[in-house]
C-alpha positions in Angstrom: 2.6 -17.2 -38.2 5.6 -19.3 -37.6 5.5 -22.1 -35.1 8.0 -22.3 -32.2 10.1 -25.0 -34.0 10.1 -23.0 -37.2 11.4 -19.9 -35.4 14.1 -22.0 -33.7 15.1 -23.7 -37.0 15.6 -20.2 -38.6 17.9 -19.1 -35.7 21.6 -18.2 -36.4 23.4 -20.0 -33.7 27.0 -19.4 -32.7 29.4 -22.3 -32.1 29.4 -23.0 -28.4 33.1 -23.0 -27.9 33.8 -19.4 -29.0 30.5 -18.3 -27.4 31.6 -19.7 -24.0 34.9 -18.0 -24.3 33.5 -14.6 -25.4 30.5 -14.4 -23.0 31.6 -16.4 -19.9 35.4 -16.6 -20.2 35.4 -20.4 -20.3 38.2 -21.6 -22.5 38.0 -24.6 -24.9 39.9 -26.9 -22.6 37.1 -26.8 -20.0 34.4 -27.8 -22.5 33.3 -31.1 -23.8 31.4 -30.3 -27.0 28.3 -32.4 -28.1 28.3 -31.2 -31.7 28.8 -27.6 -32.6 26.1 -25.9 -30.4 26.0 -27.7 -27.0 28.7 -28.6 -24.6 29.3 -29.9 -21.0 31.4 -27.8 -18.7 34.1 -29.5 -16.7 33.4 -30.0 -13.0 37.0 -29.2 -12.1 36.7 -25.9 -13.8 33.5 -25.0 -12.0 35.0 -26.0 -8.7 37.9 -23.6 -9.3 35.4 -20.7 -9.4 34.7 -21.0 -5.7 36.4 -17.7 -4.6 34.4 -15.5 -7.1 31.6 -13.4 -5.7 28.0 -14.5 -6.5 25.7 -12.6 -8.8 22.1 -12.0 -8.1 19.7 -14.9 -8.4 16.2 -14.2 -9.9 13.6 -16.9 -9.5 10.7 -17.1 -12.1 7.5 -18.7 -10.9 3.8 -18.4 -12.0 0.2 -18.5 -11.1 -1.5 -22.0 -11.0 -1.2 -23.3 -14.5 -4.1 -23.6 -16.9 -4.8 -25.0 -20.4 -4.7 -21.3 -21.5 -1.0 -21.2 -20.9 1.2 -18.8 -18.9 4.7 -18.9 -20.4 7.0 -19.3 -17.5 9.9 -20.8 -19.4 9.4 -18.3 -22.2 9.5 -15.5 -19.6 12.7 -16.9 -18.1 14.4 -16.9 -21.5 13.0 -13.5 -22.5 14.0 -12.0 -19.2 17.5 -13.3 -19.5 17.8 -11.9 -23.0 16.4 -8.5 -21.8 18.8 -8.3 -18.9 21.7 -8.9 -21.3 20.3 -6.1 -23.6 20.3 -3.6 -20.8 23.9 -4.3 -19.9 23.6 -6.9 -17.1 25.8 -10.0 -17.7 23.2 -12.7 -17.4 23.1 -16.5 -17.5 19.9 -18.5 -17.7 19.4 -21.8 -15.7 16.6 -24.1 -16.8 15.6 -27.7 -16.3 15.9 -30.3 -19.1 12.6 -31.3 -20.7 11.3 -34.8 -20.0 10.2 -36.9 -23.0 7.0 -37.7 -21.1 5.3 -34.3 -21.6 7.2 -33.7 -24.9 5.4 -36.7 -26.4 2.3 -36.3 -24.1 0.8 -32.8 -23.7 3.4 -30.1 -24.3 5.2 -31.0 -27.5 8.2 -29.0 -26.3 9.6 -27.2 -23.3 12.4 -24.9 -24.4 10.5 -21.6 -24.3 8.4 -20.2 -27.1 8.1 -17.7 -29.9 11.2 -15.5 -30.0 12.2 -16.4 -26.5 13.7 -19.9 -26.8 16.8 -21.9 -26.0 18.4 -23.7 -28.9 19.1 -26.1 -30.5 15.4 -26.7 -29.7 15.0 -30.2 -31.1 18.1 -31.5 -29.4 17.1 -30.0 -26.0 13.6 -31.6 -26.2 14.8 -34.9 -27.6 17.5 -36.8 -25.7 19.8 -33.7 -25.4 23.2 -34.9 -24.0 21.8 -38.1 -22.5 21.5 -37.0 -18.9 18.0 -38.5 -18.4 19.1 -41.8 -19.9 22.0 -41.9 -17.5 19.7 -41.2 -14.5 17.3 -43.9 -15.8 20.1 -46.4 -16.1 21.6 -45.7 -12.7 18.1 -46.1 -11.1 17.4 -49.3 -12.9 20.9 -50.7 -12.2 20.0 -50.4 -8.5 16.7 -52.2 -9.0 18.5 -55.0 -10.9 21.2 -55.4 -8.2 18.4 -55.5 -5.6 16.5 -58.3 -7.3 19.8 -60.1 -8.1 20.8 -60.1 -4.4 17.5 -61.6 -3.4 17.8 -64.3 -6.1 21.3 -65.3 -5.0 20.6 -66.1 -1.4 19.4 -62.8 0.1 22.2 -62.5 2.6 20.8 -59.2 3.8 17.5 -60.9 4.7 15.4 -58.4 2.7 11.7 -58.8 3.1 10.4 -59.0 -0.5 7.1 -57.5 0.8 8.9 -54.4 1.9 10.8 -53.5 -1.3 10.3 -49.7 -1.9 12.6 -49.1 -4.9 10.9 -48.8 -8.3 12.2 -48.9 -11.8 11.8 -45.7 -14.0 11.2 -44.8 -17.6 11.3 -41.3 -19.1 7.9 -41.7 -20.8 4.3 -41.4 -19.8 3.1 -45.0 -19.7 0.1 -45.7 -17.4 0.3 -49.5 -18.1 3.5 -49.6 -16.0 2.2 -48.0 -12.8 1.4 -51.3 -11.2 2.9 -54.5 -12.5 4.1 -58.0 -11.4 7.8 -58.9 -12.0 9.9 -62.1 -12.0 7.2 -64.4 -13.5 8.3 -67.5 -15.4 9.9 -69.7 -12.8 12.6 -69.8 -10.2 15.3 -68.8 -12.6 13.7 -65.4 -12.9 13.5 -64.6 -9.2 10.6 -64.2 -6.7 7.4 -62.9 -8.2 6.2 -59.7 -6.6 4.1 -56.6 -7.2 6.1 -53.7 -8.5 5.7 -50.6 -10.7 7.5 -47.8 -12.6 7.8 -44.1 -12.0 8.7 -41.5 -14.6 12.4 -40.6 -14.4 11.7 -37.0 -13.4 9.9 -38.3 -10.2 12.8 -40.5 -9.2 15.0 -40.1 -6.2 18.0 -40.4 -8.4 16.9 -37.3 -10.3 16.4 -35.4 -7.0 19.8 -36.5 -5.8 21.4 -35.5 -9.1 19.9 -32.0 -8.8 20.8 -31.5 -5.1 24.3 -32.9 -5.2 27.2 -30.4 -4.9 30.0 -32.6 -6.3 30.8 -36.1 -7.4 31.7 -37.3 -3.8 28.5 -35.8 -2.5 26.6 -37.5 -5.3 28.1 -40.9 -4.4 27.4 -40.4 -0.7 23.8 -39.5 -1.4 23.3 -42.5 -3.8 24.7 -44.8 -1.1 22.1 -43.5 1.4 19.1 -44.5 -0.7 16.8 -46.8 1.2 15.6 -49.6 -1.2 13.9 -52.1 1.1 13.5 -53.3 4.7 14.4 -56.5 6.4 11.8 -58.6 8.3 12.8 -56.9 11.5 12.3 -53.4 9.9 15.9 -52.5 9.4 16.5 -50.3 6.3 18.6 -51.7 3.4 20.5 -49.0 1.5 22.2 -48.9 -1.9 25.6 -49.1 -0.3 24.6 -52.4 1.4 24.3 -53.7 -2.1 27.6 -52.1 -3.2 25.5 -50.3 -5.9 26.5 -46.6 -5.3 29.9 -46.8 -7.0 28.6 -48.1 -10.3 25.7 -45.7 -10.2 28.1 -42.8 -9.8 30.1 -44.0 -12.7 26.9 -43.9 -14.9 26.3 -40.4 -13.7 29.8 -38.9 -13.7 29.5 -37.2 -17.1 25.8 -36.3 -16.7 26.6 -34.3 -13.6 28.5 -31.7 -15.7 26.1 -28.8 -16.6 25.0 -28.5 -20.2 25.8 -25.1 -21.9 23.6 -23.9 -24.8 22.3 -20.5 -26.0 19.1 -18.5 -26.5 17.9 -17.3 -29.9 19.8 -14.1 -29.2 23.0 -16.0 -28.5 23.0 -15.5 -24.8 24.4 -18.4 -22.7 22.1 -20.8 -20.8 22.7 -23.8 -18.6 20.1 -26.5 -18.9 20.6 -29.3 -16.4 18.5 -31.7 -14.5 14.7 -31.8 -14.5 12.5 -33.0 -11.7 8.8 -32.3 -12.0 7.4 -29.8 -9.5 4.0 -31.5 -9.0 5.6 -34.8 -7.9 9.2 -33.9 -7.1 11.1 -30.7 -6.1 11.0 -29.0 -9.5 14.3 -27.2 -9.8 17.4 -27.5 -12.1 20.7 -28.7 -10.5 22.4 -27.0 -7.6 25.7 -27.4 -9.5 24.4 -25.4 -12.5 22.8 -22.7 -10.4 25.8 -22.2 -8.1 28.2 -22.2 -11.0 26.1 -19.7 -13.0 26.2 -17.3 -10.0 30.0 -17.3 -10.2 30.0 -16.6 -14.0 27.4 -13.8 -14.3 26.0 -10.7 -12.6 22.5 -12.0 -12.9 21.2 -15.6 -13.0 17.6 -16.2 -14.0 16.2 -19.6 -13.1 12.7 -21.1 -12.9 10.8 -23.4 -10.6 8.2 -25.7 -12.0 4.4 -24.9 -12.1 2.9 -22.4 -9.8 4.5 -20.6 -6.8 2.7 -23.0 -4.5 4.6 -25.9 -5.8 7.9 -25.1 -7.5 8.7 -21.9 -5.7 7.9 -23.4 -2.3 10.1 -26.4 -3.0 12.8 -24.1 -4.4 12.9 -22.2 -1.1 12.1 -25.0 1.4 14.3 -27.7 -0.2 16.8 -26.3 -2.7 17.6 -23.1 -0.8 17.6 -24.8 2.6 20.0 -27.5 1.3 22.3 -25.4 -0.8 22.5 -22.0 0.9 21.2 -20.3 -2.3 19.2 -17.1 -1.7 17.2 -15.4 -4.5 17.3 -11.6 -4.7 13.8 -11.4 -6.2 11.0 -13.5 -7.7 9.0 -12.9 -11.0 5.5 -14.2 -11.0 4.2 -14.9 -14.5 0.5 -14.5 -15.3 -1.7 -13.9 -18.3 -5.1 -12.2 -18.6 -6.4 -15.4 -20.4 -5.3 -17.7 -17.6 -6.7 -15.4 -14.9 -10.1 -15.4 -16.7 -9.9 -19.2 -16.8 -9.4 -19.1 -13.0 -12.4 -16.9 -12.9 -14.6 -19.5 -14.4 -14.4 -18.9 -18.2 -14.1 -21.9 -20.4 -11.3 -22.1 -23.1 -13.6 -21.0 -25.9 -14.5 -17.8 -24.2 -11.0 -16.5 -23.2 -10.6 -14.2 -26.2 -13.6 -12.1 -25.2 -13.3 -9.3 -22.7 -14.7 -10.4 -19.3 -13.8 -8.1 -16.4 -16.0 -9.9 -14.0 -14.2 -13.2 -14.6 -10.8 -11.5 -14.4 -11.8 -10.0 -11.1 -12.6 -13.4 -9.7 -9.5 -15.0 -11.2 -7.2 -12.4 -9.7 -7.6 -14.1 -6.4 -5.2 -16.8 -7.7 -2.5 -14.3 -8.5 -3.0 -12.4 -5.3 -2.5 -15.5 -3.2 0.7 -16.4 -5.0 2.0 -12.8 -4.5 1.1 -13.1 -0.8 2.9 -16.4 -0.5 6.1 -15.2 -2.3 6.3 -12.0 -0.3 5.1 -13.0 3.1 5.9 -16.7 3.4 9.1 -17.0 1.3 10.3 -13.5 2.1 11.1 -12.5 -1.5 10.4 -9.1 -3.2 8.5 -9.7 -6.4 7.5 -8.4 -9.8 4.4 -9.6 -11.7 5.1 -10.1 -15.4 2.0 -10.3 -17.6 2.5 -12.1 -20.9 0.5 -10.1 -23.6 -1.9 -11.9 -25.9 -3.5 -10.4 -29.0 -7.1 -10.5 -27.7 -6.3 -8.9 -24.3 -8.0 -5.5 -23.9 -6.7 -2.3 -22.2 -9.5 -2.5 -19.7 -8.4 -6.0 -18.6 -4.7 -5.0 -18.2 -5.7 -1.8 -16.3 -7.8 -3.9 -13.9 -5.0 -6.4 -13.3 -2.5 -3.6 -12.8 -4.7 -1.7 -10.3 -5.4 -4.8 -8.2 -1.8 -6.0 -7.9 -0.1 -2.5 -7.6 -2.5 -1.9 -4.6 -0.5 -4.7 -2.9 2.7 -2.7 -3.5 4.0 -5.0 -6.3 5.2 -3.8 -9.7 3.2 -5.1 -12.7 4.8 -5.1 -16.1 3.3 -6.2 -19.5 5.8 -8.4 -21.5 5.9 -9.1 -25.2 9.0 -11.2 -25.4 7.2 -14.1 -27.2 6.7 -11.8 -30.2 9.7 -9.5 -29.8 12.4 -11.4 -27.9 14.5 -9.7 -25.3 13.4 -6.2 -26.5 9.8 -7.1 -25.5 10.9 -7.9 -21.9 13.1 -4.9 -21.3 10.5 -3.3 -19.0 10.4 -6.5 -17.0 14.2 -6.5 -16.8 14.4 -3.0 -15.5 11.7 -3.6 -12.9 13.6 -6.7 -11.7 16.9 -4.9 -11.4 15.2 -2.1 -9.5 13.6 -4.5 -7.1 16.7 -6.7 -6.7 19.0 -3.8 -6.1 16.8 -1.7 -3.8 15.0 -4.3 -1.7 16.9 -6.8 0.5 15.3 -10.2 0.5 14.6 -11.8 3.8 14.3 -15.4 2.7 12.0 -17.4 5.0 11.1 -21.0 5.2 7.5 -22.1 5.6 8.4 -24.4 8.5 11.4 -25.0 10.7 13.7 -28.0 10.5 12.8 -29.0 14.0 9.0 -29.2 13.4 7.6 -32.8 13.2 6.8 -34.1 9.7 3.1 -33.8 10.2 3.3 -30.2 11.2 5.5 -29.4 8.2 2.9 -30.7 5.8 0.2 -28.9 7.8 2.2 -25.6 7.6 2.5 -25.8 3.8 -1.2 -26.8 3.4 -2.5 -24.1 5.6 -0.1 -21.2 4.8 0.5 -21.8 1.1 -2.6 -23.8 -0.1 -5.2 -22.1 2.0 -6.3 -25.5 3.4 -8.2 -25.9 6.7 -6.6 -29.2 7.6 -4.7 -32.3 6.4 -5.7 -35.9 6.7 -4.4 -39.4 6.3 -5.6 -42.9 7.1 -4.2 -44.9 10.0 -1.7 -46.8 7.9 -0.2 -43.6 6.4 -0.2 -41.9 9.8 1.8 -44.8 11.2 4.3 -44.6 8.4 4.8 -40.9 9.1 5.3 -41.6 12.8 7.8 -44.4 12.0 9.8 -42.0 9.8 9.7 -39.5 12.6 10.9 -42.1 15.2 13.6 -43.3 12.8 15.3 -39.9 12.8 14.0 -38.5 9.5 11.9 -35.8 11.2 14.4 -33.0 10.4 14.0 -33.6 6.7 12.0 -31.1 4.5 8.8 -32.3 3.0 8.1 -32.6 -0.8 4.4 -32.5 -1.4 3.2 -34.2 -4.6 -0.2 -32.9 -5.7 -2.0 -31.6 -8.7 -0.5 -28.4 -10.2 -3.8 -27.0 -11.3 -5.2 -26.0 -8.0 -4.3 -24.9 -4.5 -6.4 -27.9 -3.4 -6.1 -31.6 -4.5 -9.0 -31.1 -6.8 -7.6 -30.2 -10.2 -11.0 -28.6 -11.2 -11.0 -26.2 -8.2 -9.9 -23.0 -9.9 -9.0 -19.6 -8.5 -8.0 -19.6 -4.8 -10.0 -22.3 -3.0 -9.9 -22.2 0.8 -11.0 -24.3 3.7 -10.3 -27.6 1.9 -8.5 -30.7 3.3 -5.3 -32.0 1.8 -5.4 -35.8 2.1 -2.1 -37.7 2.2 -2.4 -40.9 0.2 1.1 -42.2 0.4 4.5 -41.4 2.0 7.9 -42.1 0.5 11.3 -41.8 2.1 14.0 -40.2 -0.1 17.0 -40.7 2.2 19.6 -39.9 -0.4 17.8 -36.7 -1.5 17.1 -36.0 2.2 13.4 -35.2 2.0 10.1 -37.0 2.5 7.6 -37.2 -0.4 3.9 -36.9 0.6 1.7 -38.0 -2.3 -1.6 -36.2 -2.0 -4.9 -36.6 -3.8 -4.9 -38.5 -7.1 -1.6 -37.3 -8.5 0.4 -40.0 -10.3 4.2 -40.5 -10.2 3.9 -42.2 -13.6 1.6 -40.0 -15.8 -0.4 -41.3 -18.7 -0.7 -40.0 -22.2 -3.8 -37.9 -23.2 -6.3 -39.1 -25.8 -4.4 -37.3 -28.6 -0.7 -37.3 -27.5 1.7 -34.7 -28.9 3.7 -37.6 -30.3 1.1 -38.1 -33.0 2.0 -34.6 -34.4 5.8 -35.0 -34.2 7.5 -36.3 -37.4 10.6 -36.1 -39.6 10.3 -34.6 -43.1 12.0 -36.2 -46.2 14.7 -33.6 -45.8 15.4 -34.7 -42.3 13.7 -31.7 -40.5 11.9 -32.3 -37.2 8.3 -31.0 -37.2 5.5 -30.9 -34.7 7.5 -29.8 -31.6 5.2 -26.8 -31.3 
């Protein structure tokens, strides 16, 4: 059996310039090619599409992820290919992979099997340099902040109240908590500091929520980096940093155009994690795609309790986007894992475990339909060791809720294997009017917003925080940030903050460990449980398997 990278390397790609003209009507003058098979699309051209009607937006989400795998990105790609096969002009919108998980636990994040975006190696490794630009813009602000303090501190910044961190697009636990400016007075004032991963940064969030270059610059200027001794916020614009940051990001803000294995167009742009950030590709890419296609298939990270909730409560709220339907991805294997089976036992039929694990899928379906207001389809990725009895049980349980369930084989068969999913999605999207709802109102206090997500979406009984964190929340409320949406950072593996709590745990308490203001992105991050904004590498990182052959071929990216 061929690996993902071997399948991708055997693909016959079309040059991106004629592909863009043929499939999307974008002429060469509006493209900035990065080699033969990837290009950036001009922002001026995309802004000129404003009068065109929007296509239908399909959101792909999933059950709570497991080590058994679910295949959400693979489904997004396969569904896009299938919709094109049945005659629906479709464009895919995905996030860019972070080097952290590529070298850490995933090894690649461009789909899988015969449902991939290509050139796979480029997409997974540096791509067009967007993440590097975000990293540089973030760290320029950090450097300007420390430089201002070193040269007299005219703004009277309290060095104990600096909130801005440097970032790196790599999992590196040693950088979570550090001390900077050692070595004498020439190097500044020593203080405790730390790094986050690029995809958890506010600059990444701003990048993905900005509608234009002027909006990007305005948001960057609003970033709060520190406080004075009398508790006044110090913003990036106070340091005159936002202009140079915008310059570093001006090219990155243009969406990246690539293709699937079946030569269908795809935008891949931006990439915040959904467990510690808002988990969606850029607003610019999504809004532009809706002007260029009849259907746009996009994904939100991790399960529907994280990515899909933030897609609706943050991205849709801020951008005006409204999905026509949602696809929830599941596998029999993953549901048996949620039912208590260990990894070694997943290839054996176990209806009792599947019955227990289905509670996870059922809660996600309930959240999508009743709390987000979206009609949905359940797409079940087929694995070789699945049995007919297991698929029958899954189908009976979910169809009893009034939701279509379709088995998909796009990993093995490409778009042809997802045609049934595509037809079910079209039927739902064109026959059921979505009534998009937010989990909380803008006017609700911040505490009540977190409480609403915890109780309605996670099945929690309560939320908690120590006195210091409660005081921070109240301060943010009093300072006028109470109308902002909340971005909850927690483990992706469970509805609770305990990664080992499988299925659909209820009655737990969500503890808020830390609160961070993202004034430029216009949301508040609530860090819950033991989730880290700078992940670490596993015992055996994927990087140890990635290599270059003597012929110059990349291997090991799955």
